[in-house]
Structures are given as structure tokens and as C-alpha cells.
NUTI-904630 format. One record per residue (C-alpha): residue number from 1; residue in three letters; chain; x, y, z. Coordinates in steps of 0.2 Angstrom, whole numbers, plus 5000, padded with zeros to 4 digits. Layout:
BEGIN
<NUM Ala A <X Y Z>> ...
***
This chain:
BEGIN
<1 Met A <5014 5109 5000>> <2 Ser A <5000 5110 4987>> <3 Gly A <5004 5111 4969>> <4 Asp A <5004 5102 4953>> <5 Thr A <5010 5086 4961>> <6 Pro A <5003 5083 4979>> <7 Leu A <5015 5076 4991>> <8 Gly A <5012 5060 5001>> <9 Leu A <5021 5053 5016>> <10 Cys A <5025 5035 5016>> <11 Cys A <5020 5027 5032>> <12 Gly A <5036 5018 5032>> <13 Ser A <5045 5034 5035>> <14 Leu A <5038 5034 5053>> <15 Ile A <5036 5016 5055>> <16 Gln A <5034 5017 5074>> <17 Ala A <5020 5029 5073>> <18 Asp A <5002 5024 5075>> <19 Phe A <4988 5030 5063>> <20 Arg A <4984 5046 5073>> <21 Asp A <5002 5051 5075>> <22 Leu A <5006 5047 5057>> <23 Ala A <4992 5058 5051>> <24 Glu A <4996 5072 5063>> <25 Ala A <5014 5072 5058>> <26 Ala A <5010 5072 5039>> <27 Ala A <4998 5086 5041>> <28 Gly A <5010 5096 5052>> <29 Ala A <5023 5094 5038>> <30 Gly A <5012 5099 5025>> <31 Phe A <5008 5083 5016>> <32 Glu A <4992 5080 5008>> <33 Ser A <4991 5061 5009>> <34 Ile A <4998 5046 5018>> <35 Ser A <5001 5028 5012>> <36 Met A <4993 5014 5021>> <37 Trp A <5001 4998 5025>> <38 Pro A <4990 4983 5030>> <39 Thr A <4999 4982 5046>> <40 Leu A <4995 5001 5050>> <41 Tyr A <4977 4998 5046>> <42 Arg A <4976 4982 5056>> <43 Gly A <4985 4990 5071>> <44 Ala A <4973 5005 5071>> <45 Leu A <4958 4993 5071>> <46 Glu A <4967 4983 5085>> <47 Ala A <4970 4999 5095>> <48 Gly A <4951 5002 5095>> <49 Leu A <4949 5014 5080>> <50 Ser A <4935 5011 5068>> <51 Asp A <4934 5015 5050>> <52 Arg A <4924 5030 5054>> <53 Asp A <4937 5036 5067>> <54 Met A <4951 5034 5054>> <55 Arg A <4941 5044 5041>> <56 Ala A <4938 5057 5054>> <57 Ile A <4957 5058 5058>> <58 Leu A <4961 5060 5040>> <59 Asp A <4947 5073 5038>> <60 Asp A <4953 5083 5053>> <61 Asn A <4970 5083 5046>> <62 Gly A <4966 5087 5028>> <63 Leu A <4973 5071 5022>> <64 His A <4968 5056 5011>> <65 Ile A <4975 5039 5008>> <66 Gly A <4986 5041 4993>> <67 Glu A <4994 5023 4991>> <68 Leu A <4989 5006 4998>> <69 Asp A <5006 4998 5000>> <70 Pro A <5014 4985 4997>> <71 Leu A <5004 4971 4989>> <72 Ser A <5015 4956 4986>> <73 Ser A <5003 4942 4986>> <74 Trp A <4998 4945 4968>> <75 Leu A <5012 4933 4963>> <76 Pro A <5016 4916 4970>> <77 Val A <5034 4917 4977>> <78 Asp A <5045 4907 4989>> <79 Leu A <5048 4916 5005>> <80 Asp A <5056 4911 5022>> <81 Pro A <5041 4911 5034>> <82 Gly A <5050 4920 5047>> <83 Asp A <5055 4934 5036>> <84 Leu A <5047 4952 5036>> <85 Ala A <5043 4949 5018>> <86 Ala A <5032 4934 5022>> <87 Ala A <5022 4945 5035>> <88 Phe A <5018 4957 5021>> <89 His A <5015 4943 5009>> <90 Ala A <5001 4936 5020>> <91 Tyr A <4990 4951 5015>> <92 Ala A <4979 4947 5000>> <93 Glu A <4971 4958 4987>> <94 Asp A <4955 4957 4997>> <95 Asp A <4964 4965 5012>> <96 Phe A <4969 4980 5002>> <97 Ser A <4951 4981 4994>> <98 Arg A <4943 4982 5011>> <99 Thr A <4955 4996 5016>> <100 Ala A <4951 5005 5000>> <101 Asp A <4932 5003 5003>> <102 Ala A <4934 5009 5021>> <103 Leu A <4947 5023 5019>> <104 Gly A <4949 5027 5000>> <105 Gly A <4965 5027 4991>> <106 Cys A <4972 5033 4974>> <107 Thr A <4985 5019 4970>> <108 Leu A <4988 5001 4974>> <109 Asn A <5007 4998 4974>> <110 Ile A <5013 4980 4970>> <111 Ile A <5030 4973 4973>> <112 Gln A <5039 4957 4970>> <113 Gln A <5047 4949 4985>> <114 Gly A <5056 4932 4983>> <115 Glu A <5059 4921 4968>> <116 Thr A <5044 4915 4957>> <117 Thr A <5043 4901 4944>> <118 Ala A <5030 4912 4935>> <119 Ser A <5035 4917 4917>> <120 Glu A <5035 4935 4912>> <121 Glu A <5019 4932 4902>> <122 Gln A <5011 4924 4918>> <123 Arg A <5016 4939 4928>> <124 Leu A <5010 4951 4915>> <125 Asp A <4993 4942 4915>> <126 Leu A <4992 4943 4934>> <127 Ile A <4996 4962 4933>> <128 Arg A <4983 4964 4920>> <129 Gly A <4969 4956 4930>> <130 Leu A <4974 4965 4945>> <131 Cys A <4973 4982 4936>> <132 Glu A <4956 4977 4929>> <133 Arg A <4950 4974 4947>> <134 Ala A <4958 4989 4954>> <135 Ala A <4950 5000 4941>> <136 Arg A <4933 4995 4947>> <137 Arg A <4938 5003 4963>> <138 Ala A <4945 5018 4954>> <139 Leu A <4963 5013 4959>> <140 Arg A <4978 5014 4948>> <141 Val A <4991 5001 4950>> <142 Thr A <5009 5005 4952>> <143 Val A <5024 4993 4951>> <144 Glu A <5038 4997 4963>> <145 Phe A <5055 4991 4959>> <146 Leu A <5066 4985 4973>> <147 Pro A <5085 4982 4970>> <148 Trp A <5085 4965 4979>> <149 Ser A <5069 4960 4969>> <150 Ala A <5067 4951 4952>> <151 Ile A <5059 4968 4947>> <152 Gly A <5074 4977 4952>> <153 Ser A <5075 4992 4940>> <154 Leu A <5064 5004 4931>> <155 Gly A <5066 4995 4915>> <156 Gln A <5060 4978 4923>> <157 Ala A <5046 4987 4931>> 
***
């Protein structure tokens, strides 16, 4: 599927797949990259794959990590501790940085989950700082809008 806009497969599309199965499915369908959730990376490590193993799987399948996703802990919010959103919110910027250092990546995707007391100016300052740190790793920052979030539309993003 090469072209002007390379296509990447979101790991959430095959949420039950482990790292190797996701990479093989993506390559088999002609994708050029996959996204990496922190849960996918941690699961691969827990299954016994090293960073070197994961890089070899990516190379063997002609893939790279396109998006590190979703960083929500950039913003302090109120979440129900038992909610799936809280599980993702537990991953800090450093977790994403370690993944980027180990496997690469093109973009760091941020989302807002839950309500925050941060003002719009404070949120913009947090994003600005995040962008500066990400740029040092050659990562772009993207803001994903989610309909149930305070960043619920393109205009708000």
C-alpha cells in the first residue's frame, strides 16, 4: 500500500493479537507501520520478547512503529480507578519515551480522558512542553479527539 501517504494499522484494530501476530497481520495486509500501545509493548516484554526481538520482527515484516498511542497522563484528570481509561492513564510520558528509544516511532498521540480542572491555557502549556520534549526524540505530537472527551471535536483539538 505504498504511496504518498503510508498506511499504518492501529493495534486496537486487532486488540487480541500479540506483537508478532499484529506485525504479521499488518505486513500481510500491506501496511507499512503499526501503532504501539504501552500494553502491547509491556505484553511483548512479559511474553519474553526483548527490544531486539521486537525490532527483528518489525524488520522481518518490513514495518516500523508509526504511532505511540495513547498518552493521556499528560493532563491531570479525575478517573474511576477501575475504568479502562485509568489503566491507560497509568502510563507516563517516560513509558512512551522508553518505547520510542527501543523501537522508534513517528508520532506520539495524546488524548484527554476524564474531566480536568486545568484551564485551556494550562492545557496548551502542557502540550507545548510535551511537544518540545517529543521533538528531541524526533517525534511529532498528535491530538486525538474523542467524542466523549473534553477534546471531542476537530475544532477543540
